[in-house]
N, C-alpha and C positions, 0 to 999 in steps of 0.2 A: 504494499500499499504506499502510495506516495503521499506525503503531507504536504498541504499547500503552503506555500512561503507566504510570508508576510507581505511582499508586495503584490501578489496575487490577490490576497485577502484585501489589502488596502484598495487595490483597483476595483474589484467586486463592490466593496462598500461604497466607493465613489459613485460609481455607475448607478447602483441603487438609490442613493441619496440624491443624485440628481432627478430622479423619477419620483421617488417616494415622497420626498419633503414637500415638493409644490403640490402633489396630489393630495396630501393631507391638509395643506394650507388653503387650497381651493374648495376642500369640503368644509374646512372651518369657516371659510367666508360665506359660504352658501348657508350653511346653518344659522350664522349669525345674522344674516340677511332676513332669514325668515322669523328668527326669534325676536330680533329688536327691529321694528317696523322703521325707525328714524335712520336706520343705515341705509334703507332702500333695497329695491328689488335686484338679486343678483342671480339671475338665472343662468347667466353666462359662466359663472363661476361652477355652477353644478355641472353643466354641459361638459366644460373642459375637465373637470375632475373625473367625469365619466371617461371621457376620452384618453385621459392619462393613464387610466387603469390598464389600457391595452399593453402600451410599452412596459408599465411596471410588471405586469404579469409576464410579459415575454422575457424580460431581463432576469427575472427571478426563477422562471422555469429553466431557462438556459443555465444559470448559476447552479440551480439544483441538480441539473442533468450532468454537468462538468464535474461538480463536486461528488456526486454519488457514484459515477462510473470511473472517473480517473483516481480520485482519492479515497474511494470506499467510505464516504461519509455515512454513517448509519442515521444520523438526523435529517440529512438531505434525501435520504431514501424514503423516510417516514414523510416528509414534506411533499415528494412526489406522490406518494400514495394518497395522502390527504388531497391533493389537487385532483387526483384520479376520481376520488369520492365525490369531490365537490362537482366535477363536470358531470358525472352521472346523475348526481341528484339535480343539477341545474336542468339538465334536458327532461327528466322525469317530471320536474316541478313545473317547467316552462308549458309542458303540454296540458297541465291541469289547472293551473292557476292564471290569474290575469291581473292588470292593474297595477296599484301601488304596491302590492306584495311582491311582485315579479322584480320591480325596480329595487326596492329597498331590501326585501328579504332574500333575495338571491343574486343580485347583481352588485349589490354596493356593499352590505354587512359582512357576508362570509369571506369574499376575496380581501377586503381591507384586514379583517382579523387574520387571515392567513398571511397576507402581505407584511403585516406588523409584526407577527411572531417571526417570521423569516429574516426581516431587517434587523431585529433585535438580537437574533442568534447570530447573524453575520458580524454584528457589532461586539457581542460578547467573544466571539471566537477570535476577532481581530485584537482585541485588547487582552487576550489571555485569560479571560474569566470562565471560559468553557473550552475544554478539550474535547473534541470529537474522536472518539475511538470507532472505527469501523472495520469492515473486511474488504479485501480486494475484489471479491466477487458480489454481484447484485444480491444474489441469494446466499448467505453463508451456509456452510455445511453444519450439521448438527452432531458431528462426531465428538466435539469436545463437550456437549451437554450430557452425552452418554458416559463418557469417562468419569465426569463430576458426580453422576448419580451412583457410581459404583463404590462399594464399600472396600476396605484394605485388603481383605482376603480375595475379592474378585479381582482387585487391581493386579495382585502378585500373581494369580492364577493367569490373568491375560497376559502378563509380562512373561511367564514361563512359557507359555505358548508361543509368543512372538520370537522368544530366543531358540525354540525347538525348530520353528519354521526357517529361522535364518540359518541354523546349522544345517538342515536338509538342503537348503538352497546352495549352500557353499561347499557340500560335499558331493 
């Protein structure tokens, strides 16, 4: 497993920041304009925030793919699985629901929660507060779990059997 360098994490964080922070700011402006009428209507901020979610999701999905495949990041694999579940749920709900629920309940809130978690995860990994240990394959093998569940007698029996196989192979 290759560990990501600090430079790669910095680049990833900067690219995400260039898209994530304006998206959040635009949503805050849109919420403020709806909450406080003296600010005025800002429908443009809401539309721009929706549009900014496309490159935000694209950059984070690309980052998640690279980090999970190249570096074996276990957290990024979970992120990709969460994205898959979200897209499956989105298509199922989009066929059944309509109106404001589609916009707020499926297109805005869940993706922004997922994006926020991924952004914070990248920040924590960059600052060294989170170390992601993963495996080099996308689906790790379960052999280590089997060995962990064996008691001492079973482990020694397994070691004896392995030594006998090695002797037979050498003779």
